[in-house]
C-alpha positions as CSV (number, residue, x, y, z in Angstrom):
1,X,5.5,-14.0,-19.3
2,X,3.8,-14.1,-15.9
3,X,2.7,-10.8,-14.3
4,X,4.7,-11.5,-11.2
5,X,7.1,-14.4,-10.3
6,X,7.9,-14.2,-6.6
7,X,10.0,-17.3,-6.7
8,X,12.9,-15.4,-8.3
9,X,13.2,-13.1,-5.3
10,X,13.1,-16.0,-3.0
11,X,15.7,-17.9,-5.0
12,X,18.0,-14.8,-4.6
13,X,17.9,-15.1,-0.8
14,X,17.2,-18.8,-0.4
15,X,20.2,-19.4,2.0
16,X,19.2,-16.6,4.3
17,X,15.5,-17.6,4.3
18,X,16.3,-21.2,5.2
19,X,18.6,-20.0,8.0
20,X,15.8,-17.8,9.3
21,X,13.4,-20.7,9.2
22,X,15.7,-23.0,11.1
23,X,16.4,-20.3,13.7
24,X,12.7,-19.8,14.5
25,X,12.0,-23.6,14.5
26,X,14.8,-24.1,17.0
27,X,13.7,-21.2,19.2
28,X,10.2,-22.6,19.5
29,X,8.6,-19.2,20.1
30,X,6.1,-18.5,17.2
31,X,4.0,-15.6,18.4
32,X,5.3,-12.1,19.5
33,X,8.8,-13.2,20.3
34,X,12.3,-11.8,19.5
35,X,11.9,-11.8,15.7
36,X,8.8,-9.6,15.8
37,X,10.4,-7.2,18.3
38,X,13.5,-6.9,16.2
39,X,11.6,-6.5,13.0
40,X,9.4,-3.8,14.6
41,X,12.6,-2.0,15.7
42,X,14.2,-2.3,12.2
43,X,11.1,-1.3,10.3
44,X,10.6,1.7,12.5
45,X,14.2,2.7,12.0
46,X,13.8,2.2,8.2
47,X,10.7,4.3,8.1
48,X,12.2,7.0,10.4
49,X,9.4,6.7,13.0
50,X,9.6,6.2,16.7
51,X,7.9,2.8,16.6
52,X,6.2,0.1,14.6
53,X,3.7,-2.6,15.6
54,X,3.5,-5.8,13.6
55,X,0.0,-7.2,12.9
56,X,-1.6,-10.0,10.8
57,X,-2.2,-8.1,7.5
58,X,-2.3,-4.7,5.9
59,X,-6.0,-4.5,6.2
60,X,-5.7,-5.1,10.0
61,X,-3.0,-2.4,10.1
62,X,-5.3,0.2,8.6
63,X,-8.3,-1.1,10.7
64,X,-6.3,-0.9,14.0
65,X,-4.8,2.5,13.2
66,X,-8.4,3.9,12.7
67,X,-9.7,2.1,15.8
68,X,-6.9,3.8,17.8
69,X,-7.6,7.3,16.5
70,X,-11.2,7.7,15.1
71,X,-14.5,7.4,16.9
72,X,-17.0,4.9,15.5
73,X,-19.8,6.3,13.3
74,X,-17.7,9.1,11.8
75,X,-16.9,9.6,8.1
76,X,-13.5,8.8,6.7
77,X,-12.5,10.2,3.3
78,X,-10.4,8.1,1.0
79,X,-9.8,7.5,-2.7
80,X,-12.2,5.6,-4.9
81,X,-9.2,4.1,-6.9
82,X,-7.7,1.6,-4.5
83,X,-8.0,-2.0,-3.5
84,X,-11.3,-2.8,-1.7
85,X,-9.3,-3.5,1.5
86,X,-8.9,0.2,2.0
87,X,-12.6,0.7,2.3
88,X,-13.1,-2.6,4.1
89,X,-10.7,-1.4,6.9
90,X,-12.8,1.7,7.3
91,X,-15.9,-0.3,7.7
92,X,-14.1,-2.7,10.1
93,X,-13.2,0.2,12.3
94,X,-16.9,1.2,12.5
95,X,-16.6,4.3,10.3
96,X,-18.3,5.3,7.1
97,X,-16.2,5.5,3.9
98,X,-16.6,8.6,1.7
99,X,-14.8,8.5,-1.6
100,X,-12.9,11.4,-3.3
101,X,-12.0,11.7,-7.0
102,X,-8.4,11.4,-8.2
103,X,-5.9,13.7,-9.8
104,X,-6.0,12.8,-13.5
105,X,-2.2,13.3,-13.8
106,X,-1.0,11.2,-10.9
107,X,-4.1,9.0,-10.3
108,X,-3.7,9.7,-6.6
109,X,-6.4,11.2,-4.4
110,X,-7.2,14.8,-5.3
111,X,-7.0,17.3,-2.3
112,X,-9.6,19.6,-3.9
113,X,-12.0,16.7,-4.1
114,X,-11.3,15.9,-0.4
115,X,-12.0,19.5,0.6
116,X,-15.4,19.3,-1.1
117,X,-16.4,16.3,1.0
118,X,-15.5,17.6,4.4
119,X,-18.4,18.2,6.7
120,X,-19.3,18.1,10.4
121,X,-19.3,14.2,10.4
122,X,-15.8,13.9,8.9
123,X,-13.2,12.5,11.3
124,X,-10.3,11.4,9.2
125,X,-8.6,11.2,5.8
126,X,-6.9,8.1,4.5
127,X,-4.7,9.0,1.5
128,X,-3.5,6.0,-0.5
129,X,0.0,6.1,-1.9
130,X,-1.2,4.4,-5.1
131,X,1.0,2.1,-7.1
132,X,4.0,3.2,-5.0
133,X,3.7,6.9,-5.5
134,X,3.0,9.1,-2.5
135,X,-0.1,11.3,-2.4
136,X,0.0,15.1,-2.2
137,X,0.6,15.1,1.6
138,X,1.3,18.8,2.1
139,X,-2.1,19.8,0.7
140,X,-3.8,16.9,2.5
141,X,-2.3,17.8,5.9
142,X,-3.2,21.5,5.5
143,X,-6.9,20.4,5.1
144,X,-6.6,18.0,8.1
145,X,-5.1,20.7,10.3
146,X,-7.7,23.3,9.2
147,X,-10.5,20.9,10.0
148,X,-9.0,19.0,13.0
149,X,-8.9,15.7,11.2
150,X,-6.9,12.5,11.7
151,X,-4.6,11.4,8.8
152,X,-3.8,7.7,8.4
153,X,-1.6,6.9,5.4
154,X,-2.4,3.8,3.5
155,X,1.2,2.9,2.6
156,X,0.5,-0.7,1.6
157,X,2.2,-0.1,-1.8
158,X,4.8,2.5,-0.8
159,X,7.7,0.6,1.0
160,X,10.7,2.9,0.7
161,X,8.9,5.8,-0.9
162,X,10.0,9.3,0.2
163,X,8.7,12.9,0.0
164,X,10.9,15.9,0.8
165,X,13.4,13.5,2.2
166,X,11.0,11.8,4.6
167,X,9.8,8.2,4.2
168,X,6.1,7.4,3.9
169,X,4.7,7.0,7.4
170,X,5.8,10.4,8.6
171,X,3.1,12.5,7.1
172,X,0.1,11.4,9.2
173,X,-0.8,10.4,12.7
174,X,0.0,6.8,11.6
175,X,0.6,4.7,8.5
176,X,-0.5,1.2,7.6
177,X,1.8,-1.2,5.7
178,X,1.0,-4.5,4.0
179,X,3.6,-7.3,3.7
180,X,1.4,-9.4,1.3
181,X,3.9,-11.5,-0.8
182,X,3.5,-9.3,-3.9
183,X,4.5,-6.1,-2.2
184,X,7.9,-4.4,-2.5
185,X,8.6,-5.8,0.9
186,X,6.6,-9.0,1.0
187,X,6.5,-11.9,3.5
188,X,6.1,-15.6,2.6
189,X,2.6,-15.3,3.8
190,X,0.6,-12.4,5.1
191,X,1.5,-9.6,7.5
192,X,1.3,-5.9,8.2
193,X,2.5,-3.1,10.4
194,X,1.5,0.3,11.7
195,X,4.2,2.9,12.1
196,X,3.7,6.2,14.0
197,X,5.6,9.0,15.8
198,X,2.8,9.0,18.4
199,X,3.7,6.8,21.3
200,X,0.1,6.7,22.6
201,X,-1.2,5.4,19.2
202,X,1.5,2.7,19.2
203,X,0.5,1.7,22.7
204,X,-3.2,1.4,21.8
205,X,-2.4,-0.7,18.7
206,X,-0.3,-3.1,20.7
207,X,-3.4,-3.6,23.0
208,X,-5.9,-3.8,20.1
209,X,-3.9,-6.5,18.2
210,X,-3.8,-8.7,21.4
211,X,-7.6,-8.9,21.8
212,X,-7.8,-5.7,23.8
213,X,-5.6,-7.2,26.6
214,X,-3.6,-5.0,28.9
215,X,-0.6,-6.3,30.7
216,X,-2.7,-8.0,33.3
217,X,-4.6,-9.9,30.6
218,X,-7.8,-8.2,31.5
219,X,-9.8,-7.2,28.4
220,X,-11.0,-3.7,28.7
221,X,-11.5,-2.7,25.1
222,X,-12.8,-4.5,22.0
223,X,-9.7,-5.6,20.2
224,X,-8.7,-8.0,17.5
225,X,-6.6,-11.2,17.3
226,X,-4.1,-9.8,14.8
227,X,-0.4,-10.5,15.4
228,X,2.5,-10.7,13.0
229,X,4.0,-14.2,13.6
230,X,7.6,-14.9,14.3
231,X,8.3,-16.8,11.1
232,X,7.0,-14.0,8.9
233,X,8.9,-11.4,10.9
234,X,12.1,-13.5,10.4
235,X,11.6,-13.6,6.7
236,X,10.8,-9.9,6.5
237,X,14.1,-9.1,8.4
238,X,16.0,-10.9,5.6
239,X,14.1,-9.2,2.8
240,X,14.4,-5.7,4.4
241,X,18.1,-5.8,3.8
242,X,17.3,-6.2,0.1
243,X,14.5,-3.6,-0.2
244,X,16.5,-0.5,-1.3
245,X,18.3,-2.5,-4.0
246,X,15.1,-4.1,-5.2
247,X,13.4,-0.7,-5.3
248,X,16.3,0.7,-7.3
249,X,15.8,-2.1,-9.9
250,X,12.1,-1.3,-10.0
251,X,12.9,2.4,-10.8
252,X,15.5,1.4,-13.4
253,X,12.9,-0.9,-15.2
254,X,10.2,1.8,-14.9
255,X,12.6,4.4,-16.5
256,X,13.2,2.0,-19.4
257,X,9.4,1.7,-19.9
258,X,8.9,5.5,-19.6
259,X,11.5,6.2,-22.3
260,X,10.2,3.5,-24.6
261,X,6.5,4.6,-24.3
262,X,7.2,8.4,-24.5
263,X,4.7,10.0,-26.9
264,X,3.0,6.6,-27.4
265,X,1.1,5.9,-24.1
266,X,0.1,7.9,-21.0
267,X,1.3,6.9,-17.6
268,X,0.8,8.6,-14.2
269,X,2.9,11.7,-13.9
270,X,5.7,11.4,-11.3
271,X,7.0,14.8,-10.2
272,X,9.4,13.5,-7.6
273,X,11.3,10.3,-8.4
274,X,12.0,9.5,-4.7
275,X,8.2,9.5,-4.0
276,X,7.6,6.6,-6.4
277,X,8.9,3.0,-5.8
278,X,6.9,1.5,-8.6
279,X,5.0,-1.2,-6.8
280,X,3.0,-1.3,-10.1
281,X,3.6,0.1,-13.6
282,X,0.3,1.4,-14.9
283,X,-0.5,2.8,-18.4
284,X,-3.7,4.2,-20.0
285,X,-5.3,3.0,-23.1
286,X,-8.7,3.9,-24.6
287,X,-8.6,0.5,-26.2
288,X,-7.8,-1.4,-23.1
289,X,-9.6,-4.7,-23.8
290,X,-8.0,-4.9,-27.3
291,X,-4.6,-4.1,-25.8
292,X,-4.9,-6.8,-23.2
293,X,-6.0,-9.4,-25.8
294,X,-3.1,-8.4,-28.0
295,X,-0.6,-8.8,-25.2
296,X,-2.0,-12.2,-24.4
297,X,-1.3,-13.3,-27.9
298,X,2.3,-12.1,-27.3
299,X,2.3,-14.2,-24.0
300,X,2.6,-11.0,-21.9
301,X,0.4,-11.1,-18.8
302,X,-1.4,-8.0,-17.5
303,X,-3.7,-7.0,-14.7
304,X,-6.1,-4.1,-13.9
305,X,-5.5,-2.2,-10.6
306,X,-8.3,-1.8,-9.9
307,X,-11.2,-2.9,-12.1
308,X,-14.0,-1.7,-9.7
309,X,-14.0,1.8,-8.3
310,X,-14.9,1.7,-4.6
311,X,-17.7,4.3,-4.8
312,X,-19.5,2.1,-7.3
313,X,-19.6,-1.0,-5.1
314,X,-22.7,-1.6,-3.1
315,X,-21.0,-2.7,0.1
316,X,-18.9,0.4,0.4
317,X,-21.5,2.9,-0.8
318,X,-22.8,3.7,2.7
319,X,-24.0,7.2,1.9
320,X,-25.2,9.1,-1.2
321,X,-22.1,9.6,-3.4
322,X,-21.6,12.1,-6.2
323,X,-20.1,11.1,-9.6
324,X,-16.3,11.1,-9.6
325,X,-15.6,11.9,-13.3
326,X,-11.8,11.6,-13.3
327,X,-11.7,8.2,-11.7
328,X,-14.7,7.0,-13.7
329,X,-12.9,7.8,-17.0
330,X,-9.4,6.6,-16.1
331,X,-10.8,3.5,-14.3
332,X,-11.9,2.2,-17.8
333,X,-8.5,2.8,-19.3
334,X,-5.8,1.6,-16.8
335,X,-3.8,-1.6,-17.2
336,X,-0.8,-2.8,-15.3
337,X,2.3,-4.2,-17.1
338,X,4.8,-6.6,-15.6
339,X,7.3,-4.8,-13.5
340,X,9.4,-6.2,-10.7
341,X,13.1,-6.2,-9.6
342,X,13.8,-9.6,-11.2
343,X,12.6,-8.9,-14.8
344,X,15.5,-9.4,-17.2
345,X,16.4,-6.9,-19.9
346,X,15.2,-9.3,-22.5
347,X,11.8,-9.7,-20.8
348,X,11.4,-5.9,-20.6
349,X,12.2,-5.6,-24.3
350,X,9.5,-8.3,-25.0
351,X,6.9,-6.2,-23.1
352,X,8.0,-3.0,-24.9
353,X,7.9,-4.5,-28.3
354,X,4.5,-6.2,-27.6
355,X,3.0,-2.8,-26.6
356,X,4.6,-0.9,-29.5
357,X,3.3,-3.4,-32.0
358,X,-0.2,-2.7,-30.7
359,X,0.1,1.0,-30.8
């Protein structure tokens, strides 16, 4: 069983995808046209924000959000348990990544660890809504307000996640989304977007994504060439109509796993079901390598998200970094099981039986 089979989702919407392709081809406008504008409007409406700006990738979305809000040379605190692109975006924005430990129950960034790292050089916090579960935004925002810090949500895995009734993207100055094909809302290529309730931030990002060009095409700031193209925007508009239904299927499958593995395996604690859209389903095992090999013999594919903690990687370790004991322990035990909206009941049962036979 493959870890992820995107072709099943595409087969479900093949007619609509083909129609979107033909529409863009006939229109002949492939960069920053009507499809991008309409997707930006629809995505902002879905996220409950005043606006959205489409860019070329999730990494660029986070980079541009930081460039629009944080001065170069400052320190930006984020979690050590995340994809390397989180830290890479901070470096791309000319800032210095500083890594906090995780909450051992949720695996998300720990507010107390953040607080211990804040100093006169700190300029921003980038909480990652890891695996589809939103971080502790109330506590994080309290720290940010107390210390006059920018908050940029890394929502690359949290499409549709909500906290106290509000979607991800409404808890910081801006939020960065990825539309990489494997995401809950994925393009048929790459793409990303920044959402915000700050019109000035949105204006700056529209300039930054277009090489720093203002309306008169005069370059006045150092920008990027980072634009969501028309074809991907058209595909995303089709898939957006399916997102809530697909997320509901993810939650249903995760619930089946949770009930099956109760008292057998540890999984991240989820205190609010709306806050988790299960981009990934992650378990802990002290015998991880043996478990992975056993599942391979049962033809069940797994992955590790993420095998290398960011504070232990030379490229990202820009300053002296203390040990982060929770992440360092849990990072050796995590493994991701197949979970997506298109798994059949039979396939879920195969995974459950394979895991149980090991335990």
